[in-house]
N, C-alpha and C positions, 0 to 999 in steps of 0.2 A: 621612705623611699621604697622599701621592699614591698609594701602594700601596693604602691603605684605600679610597680614593675609587673606584679602578679596580675592586676587588673588589665594592664596593657597587654600581657601575654594572652590572657583570656579572650581579650577583644580581637587580637590578631587571629587566634585559633578559630573563633566564631566567623571571622571574615572569610577564612579559606575553606573551612569545613562545614559551616552552618547551612549553607545552601544545599550542599550534596545530601545532608541528612534530613532537610525539611520536606514537608509535603506528605501526602497520603501514602506514597510508594517509595521504597528504596531504589528501585531501577525501573526503567521501561525497556522490555525486550521485545523485539519485533521480528515476525517471520512472514514470508510471503513473496508477492511478485512485485511488478513495477508499480502497483498502486501505493506501495509503502516503501519503496526502494529510495534510499537517500544518498546514492552515489557509489554503489558497489563496483561499478565498472570504471571508475576513475584511476584504478591501479591495474597493473598487469596481473593476470593474462588477458585483461579486458574481456569483451563479450563473446569473442570467437566469431564475430560477424565482421568480415573484412570491410563492409561498406560503412559500419559504424566505428570500427576500431581505428581507422585512420583519423577519425575525429576524437575518439575517446582518449588517444594518446596525447592530445593537445588540451585536455579538460582543465589542467591547471593554468594554462594560458588564457583560455576564453571563459572560464568560469561556469561551464556547463557540466553535465554528468548526471543530473537528476531529472526524472521525467516530468518536468513542469516548466514554468516560466522562470528560469533562474535569474537572479539570485533568490527568488521567493522560496519559502520553505515548503516541504512536503507535509501532508496532514499529520504524520506522526511526529514530525519536528515541532509543529504547532502545538500538538498535545504535550510533548516533552517540555517545551518551554512554559506552558501553563503550570505544570506541576513541578517545574524546577529541576528537570532532568535534561538528558540529551538523547538523541537517537542517531548517533553517527554510525556509519557501516562498521560491521564487526570485523571485516578484513582490514580496517584502518583504525583499530583499537576501540571500536565502539560497542554498542549493544543491539544493532540492527542487522540481522541476517538476511533480510529480504533481497532478492535478486531479480531484476526484470527478466521477463520470459520464463520464470520458473513454473513448472507444473507441480502437481501435489507429490506425485510418486515417481514418475518417470523422467529420466534424463532426455534432453533434447538431442536430435541428431541433424546432421546437415541436410538441408532440404525441407525441414519441418516448419520453416518460417519463424522459428523462435531461436533466441540466442543460445548457441551451442554450449556456452559455458555457464548457463543458468544453473543454479543449485536447486534441486527439488525441494519444496517446502518441508516434507518430512525429513529429508537429509539434513536441512538447516536445523531442525529441531534436535535431531541426533547429535550434530556437531556441537550445539550449545550444551546439551546434557554431558557430553564427553569431556568438555573443557571447563565447565562451571558447576557450582553447586546451586541448584534451583532454590528459590526463596519463596516462602509463603507470604512475604511482605512486598514482593515485586509485582508489577503489572505486566501481563503478557498480552500481546496483541497478534492475532493471526488473520491475514487477509490474503486469500488465495483462491484459485479456481477458474478465474478468467481465462487463463491460458489453456487449461484443459477443455473449456468450451470452444475456444479459438481453434485448438488443434483439431477437435472433432469436426469442425466446420471447414477448415482450410486444407486439410491434407488430402493426398490422392484418394479417390474413391475406393481403390482396391485395398486400403488399409482397413475400411470397414465393410468391404464387399462391393463388387461391381453391380451398380443398379441394374444394368442390362441383364445380368444373370440372376441375381436374387430378388430384384425389385426394389424400388425407392423406399417402400415401407419397411423392408428388412434392413436396409442401410441405416435408415433413421433410428430403428430399434437398436442396432449396434452402436450407433453414436450415443443414444441415451444411456445404454448399458455402461459404456465407457465413462461418461461423467458421473454417473451414480457411483461407479467403483471408486473413481478418483475422490469423491466426496467421503465415501465410506472409509477408505483407508487413512484419510487425514483425520477424520473424527476418532478412529481407533488410535491413532498416534497421540492426539491431545489427550484422550482418556487415559491411555497407558502412562504417559509422563505425569499427569496430574495425580494419578492414584499412587505412583511410585514415589513422588517427591512432595506431596502435600501442597501443591500449588493452589492458591485460593482465588486469585484474581485474573480471569481470562476474558478477553474480548475476541469474539469470532465474528468476522465480517460477512454479511449476506451479499450475494451478487445482485446487481440492479436488474432484475428480471422484466421490468416494464419497458426496458429500452434496448435498442439495437435491432438492426436488420441483418439477415431476413428473419421472418417470424420464427424459424427454427431456433435461432439464437436466444430469443426470449424463452422458448420452451426448454432448451437445454439448461439455461440458467436456473429455470424454475425447478426442473428436475434435480439439479445439483443442489440447490438450496433445500429442497424437501428432504433429500437424502442426508445431507449434512447435519441439519437440525434434528432429523429423526434419529440418527445414530448417536449424536451427542446426548439426546434426551434418554434414549434406550440404555446408554452406558452410565447414566446418571452423572454426567459431567456438570460441574458447576461453572457457568459462564454467563457473560452478557452477549446478547445477540445484537450486533450493530446492523440495523435495518437501513442500509444505504439506499435501498430502493425507495422507501418512504421519504427519506430526506430528499432524494432527487425529485420526487413528485411535489414536495412542499416548495422546493426552489422553483420548479417550473410554474407552479401556481401563483407565486408571488416573488419574483426575482428580486425586486427592489428591497424587499424586507431582509434580503440576505446580502445586499450590496452588489448585486449582480445587474449588468445592463442588459435589458431585454434583447438588444441587438447582438449580444455576445453570450447566448444562452445555450447553444447547442455545439455540437462538435462538428458541424458542417463547415466546409470551406467558406471563408468570409466572415464566420462567426468566432472562430477560434482565435486565440491571442497570438500564437506564433505563426510566422510566415512560413509557406511551404518551402522545403529545400530547393535551393537553386542548383539542382543536380538532375541529370537524366537517370540516375540510378534508381530503379523501381523498388529497391530494398529499402529506400529512405522515405517511401510514401507513407508509412505508418510508424508511428512511435518516435517521430522526429523531435518531440519535446525534450528528449535526452540531449539533444544538441542545440537547444534554444537558450540563447542569453543575449544580452544587448551587444556584445562584441563578437558573437559567433559569426564564422564565415559561412555558415550553412542555414541557419534559421534564427531569427530574432523576434522578440516580442514587438508588436506593432508600436507599443509604447508602455511605459511603466504603468500609467494610469489604466490602460486597457487590460493589462495582465492582472491588475487588482480587481477590476470590475468583470472579468471573463470567468465563465465556468470551466471552460476547456482550453488547454493549451495546444493540443493537436487532436487527432482523431480518436484518441483513447484516454488521455490523461488530463487531470484537472490543472488548470492554471492557478496562479497565485490566489485569485478569488475563490475558486472552488476548493483549493487546499485548506484555506483558513476556515471554510465552513465545515469541512469534514473532520478537521483536527479539533475544532470547537465541539462538534457532535460527540466524538469520542470522549472528550472530557466530561461533557454533560451526562453522557450515558454512564460512565463510571461513577459519577457523583450520585446519579439516581439510583443505581444498582447497589452501591455500597456507601450509603450516606454516612454512617457512623465514622468513616475514615476521614471525612472532609470536615474538620473541626477548625481549621485555620484558613485564612485568606489565601488564595492561590498565589503562587510566585508572580504570576502575570495574568492579568484579566483575559478571559477568552475573547477572541476577536468577535465572535457571535454570542449573543446572550443565550443562556439555556432555555429561556421561555420561548424561543423561536422554534424549538423542536418539539 
């Protein structure tokens, strides 16, 4: 009888704790912007944008709050499920510090066009280090920089110089200097934390520089990527470079291979999965995937089937179909970069096979 009890006890312990300890990594820690935000603004003090917060306060009622076609997962949630972990927001007891609208170094101000309560990515990393002991066996993922590019493009011209006074070329040079500095400071932060804490497994995400208008947006993304990778390499950071740009190109070349409908391949109106907000508030014209769910009063997926076959949910964020691709890619990149860690079957099969990338 005693032997049976011991076996049963071990079985129960395995049931409760085995999944948490299985897989190549002990945890998945995430830092960045809305590309990897899994619901930071579902709780007070919300985003700081009145236009969005009136709805964020109802996130538990309508099941939205992530920048995608909810209830579909965000890419890092797809990755987490594959490796048997989770990526819940850190302000809700999880391991994901990413906040939509975050810039790398600077806080947002009213009128910047970005969520005022966004936590800069470098501050996210500092907050993590100050409250946790970094682990050499955990996976760290950083996806940031898009908002620095957006800030450079969208803010009043006098922030970077008046074109009528210094000329358009000088303004553009100032914009380029700004995004390069944003990339450099983030690289410095990653290098510092890795060197101090012996962090081994880091994924850093590249911006999709082949996409976006105007052409200056592509140029600023290219400048950012070059500066970020260049500084990481100069500081001898050990990391995996997540080339989202190439993945996007592969999807565009053969959408069916990735489960994407060619009629829902871009972020143009009519192709994205979420309906445009039924509101005259111009502040909801962008990023409305945060408010997209089947029961949402402001934006809903055209259908669950379209959400799964669409690349984009709104003008900037991936729908369920796109998220499952990027999440699979992150897993496949980690497996390719650190193959000796992947000695067992993953907790869940990647939605997209690694041979697609």
